[in-house]
C-alpha positions as CSV (number, residue, x, y, z in Angstrom):
1,M,55.4,103.1,85.0
2,A,54.6,104.6,81.6
3,V,56.4,107.8,80.5
4,H,54.1,110.3,78.8
5,H,55.6,112.6,76.2
6,R,54.5,115.9,74.8
7,G,55.6,118.1,71.9
8,V,57.6,121.1,73.1
9,D,58.8,124.0,71.1
10,V,62.6,124.3,71.8
11,T,64.8,127.2,70.9
12,T,68.5,126.4,70.5
13,W,71.1,129.1,70.6
14,Y,74.6,128.6,69.2
15,L,77.4,130.7,70.6
16,E,81.1,131.1,69.9
17,Q,84.4,132.8,70.7
18,T,87.0,133.1,68.0
19,D,89.7,134.9,70.1
20,P,90.7,134.1,73.6
21,S,90.8,137.9,74.4
22,A,87.0,137.8,74.1
23,L,86.7,135.9,77.4
24,R,85.2,138.1,80.1
25,P,86.1,136.2,83.4
26,A,83.6,136.0,86.2
27,G,84.6,137.0,89.7
28,S,87.0,134.7,91.3
29,V,85.5,132.0,93.5
30,P,87.9,129.9,95.7
31,T,86.8,126.7,94.1
32,P,89.3,124.4,92.4
33,V,88.5,123.2,88.9
34,T,90.4,120.0,88.2
35,R,90.8,117.8,85.2
36,A,89.6,114.2,85.6
37,E,92.6,112.7,83.8
38,V,91.5,109.1,84.2
39,V,88.7,108.4,81.7
40,S,85.7,107.2,83.8
41,P,82.3,106.5,82.2
42,E,80.9,106.1,85.7
43,L,82.1,109.6,86.7
44,N,80.8,111.3,83.6
45,R,77.4,109.5,83.7
46,F,77.1,110.6,87.4
47,L,77.8,114.2,86.4
48,Y,75.6,114.1,83.3
49,T,72.6,112.8,85.2
50,S,73.2,114.9,88.3
51,V,73.6,118.2,86.4
52,G,71.2,117.5,83.6
53,G,68.4,115.5,85.3
54,D,66.3,118.6,85.9
55,W,66.9,120.0,82.4
56,Y,65.9,117.2,80.0
57,W,69.4,116.0,79.3
58,I,68.2,112.7,78.0
59,D,70.3,112.0,74.9
60,R,72.9,109.9,76.7
61,L,70.6,108.2,79.2
62,G,70.4,105.0,77.2
63,W,74.2,104.8,76.5
64,T,76.1,101.7,77.5
65,W,79.3,101.8,79.5
66,R,81.2,101.1,76.2
67,Q,79.5,104.0,74.4
68,W,80.5,106.3,77.3
69,L,84.1,105.0,77.1
70,D,84.2,105.4,73.3
71,R,83.1,109.0,73.7
72,L,85.4,110.0,76.5
73,D,88.5,108.1,75.5
74,R,89.3,110.2,72.4
75,P,92.3,112.6,72.3
76,G,91.0,116.1,73.0
77,V,88.0,115.1,75.1
78,E,88.3,116.3,78.6
79,T,86.2,116.5,81.8
80,W,86.9,119.4,84.2
81,V,85.2,119.2,87.6
82,A,84.6,122.0,90.1
83,M,85.0,120.8,93.7
84,V,83.6,122.3,96.9
85,Q,85.1,120.8,100.1
86,G,85.9,117.5,98.2
87,T,82.4,117.2,96.6
88,P,81.8,117.5,92.8
89,A,79.8,120.7,92.3
90,G,79.7,120.9,88.5
91,Y,81.6,120.1,85.4
92,V,82.6,121.1,81.9
93,E,83.1,118.4,79.2
94,L,85.3,119.7,76.4
95,D,85.2,118.1,73.0
96,G,88.3,118.8,71.0
97,G,88.1,115.3,69.6
98,V,88.8,116.5,66.1
99,P,92.2,118.1,66.0
100,D,91.1,121.0,63.7
101,G,91.3,123.8,66.3
102,E,87.6,123.8,67.2
103,V,86.6,122.9,70.8
104,E,83.0,122.4,71.8
105,L,81.8,123.0,75.4
106,A,79.8,119.7,75.0
107,Y,78.3,119.8,78.5
108,F,78.4,122.4,81.3
109,G,76.5,122.9,84.5
110,L,76.2,122.6,88.3
111,L,74.7,120.0,90.5
112,P,71.4,121.3,92.0
113,A,72.8,121.9,95.5
114,F,75.4,124.3,94.1
115,V,73.1,126.5,91.8
116,G,72.8,130.1,92.9
117,K,76.1,130.2,94.8
118,G,78.2,132.1,92.3
119,L,80.0,129.0,91.0
120,G,78.5,128.9,87.4
121,G,80.4,132.0,86.1
122,H,83.6,130.8,87.7
123,L,83.3,127.2,86.3
124,L,82.4,128.5,82.8
125,T,85.4,130.9,82.9
126,E,87.7,128.1,83.7
127,G,86.1,125.8,81.1
128,I,86.6,128.3,78.4
129,R,90.2,129.0,79.5
130,R,90.9,125.2,79.3
131,A,89.3,125.1,75.9
132,W,91.6,127.8,74.6
133,G,94.6,125.9,76.0
134,L,93.5,122.4,74.8
135,A,96.3,122.0,72.2
136,D,98.9,122.5,74.9
137,R,97.7,119.3,76.5
138,W,97.2,117.3,73.3
139,P,100.3,117.1,71.0
140,G,99.2,117.0,67.4
141,H,96.1,119.2,67.9
142,A,96.0,122.5,66.2
143,P,95.9,125.5,68.4
144,T,92.3,126.4,69.4
145,R,90.8,128.9,66.9
146,R,87.2,128.6,68.0
147,V,85.3,127.7,71.2
148,W,81.6,127.0,70.7
149,V,78.6,125.8,72.6
150,H,74.9,125.4,72.2
151,T,72.2,125.8,74.8
152,C,68.5,125.6,74.6
153,S,65.2,126.7,76.2
154,T,65.0,123.4,78.2
155,D,68.4,124.1,79.9
156,G,68.9,126.0,83.1
157,P,67.4,129.5,82.9
158,A,70.8,131.2,83.6
159,A,72.8,129.3,80.9
160,L,72.4,131.6,78.0
161,A,73.1,134.8,80.1
162,N,76.2,133.1,81.6
163,Y,77.6,132.3,78.1
164,R,77.0,135.8,76.9
165,A,78.4,137.3,80.1
166,R,81.6,135.3,79.5
167,G,82.0,136.9,76.0
168,M,80.5,134.3,73.8
169,R,78.7,135.7,70.7
170,L,75.4,134.3,69.4
171,Y,75.8,133.2,65.8
172,R,72.7,131.0,65.1
173,T,69.3,130.3,66.6
174,E,67.0,127.4,65.7
175,Q,63.5,126.5,66.8
176,V,62.1,122.9,66.5
177,T,59.3,120.9,68.1
178,V,60.6,117.9,70.0
179,E,59.0,115.1,72.0
180,L,60.0,115.3,75.6
181,P,58.8,113.4,78.7
182,A,56.1,115.3,80.6
183,V,58.6,116.0,83.4
184,P,62.5,115.9,83.4
185,P,63.9,112.6,84.4
186,G,65.8,113.9,87.5
187,P,69.2,112.4,88.4
188,W,67.6,109.0,89.3
189,P,64.1,107.7,89.8
190,G,62.5,109.4,92.8
191,A,65.1,112.1,93.2
192,G,64.3,115.7,92.9
193,R,64.6,119.0,94.5
194,G,62.9,118.9,97.8
């Protein structure tokens, strides 16, 4: 089956926090957020495609198992998973892979079945907290001095508002035209919101 592409104007927003006191927590939701301490390309690929399939997360789709492992098996890279009744509901991938005190929220989002249930603010709150405390878990890393993220107009419609509601400050905006498939890839061929 041929994949048709189209040029799409995409706006990217870059946001940051430079002080942990800037975090504005969302209301508490009784959902545990647990660190996946065993590096697992399979888990991260599942989360990436499940969360990002509806939002044009396509950058890593062609990665080999080794590329996933090389990315995830770096000191300061962590995956935090929100669980609902034993089921992964969403995740945050932190990238503090350079021990300079900067931590990127590399990926964040919910699986489609859990969107709109109040989990996004809670998961983002916990992800930002974990980013601020990253050096406590990685000896040799400088204390976190900046947490940053970028989101774009092809991400979930609540993403930018959620980042801002958690106290992240916009510091740069870019607009480019990119070639995207005519429809998002979904988590796997034939899957989609019913």
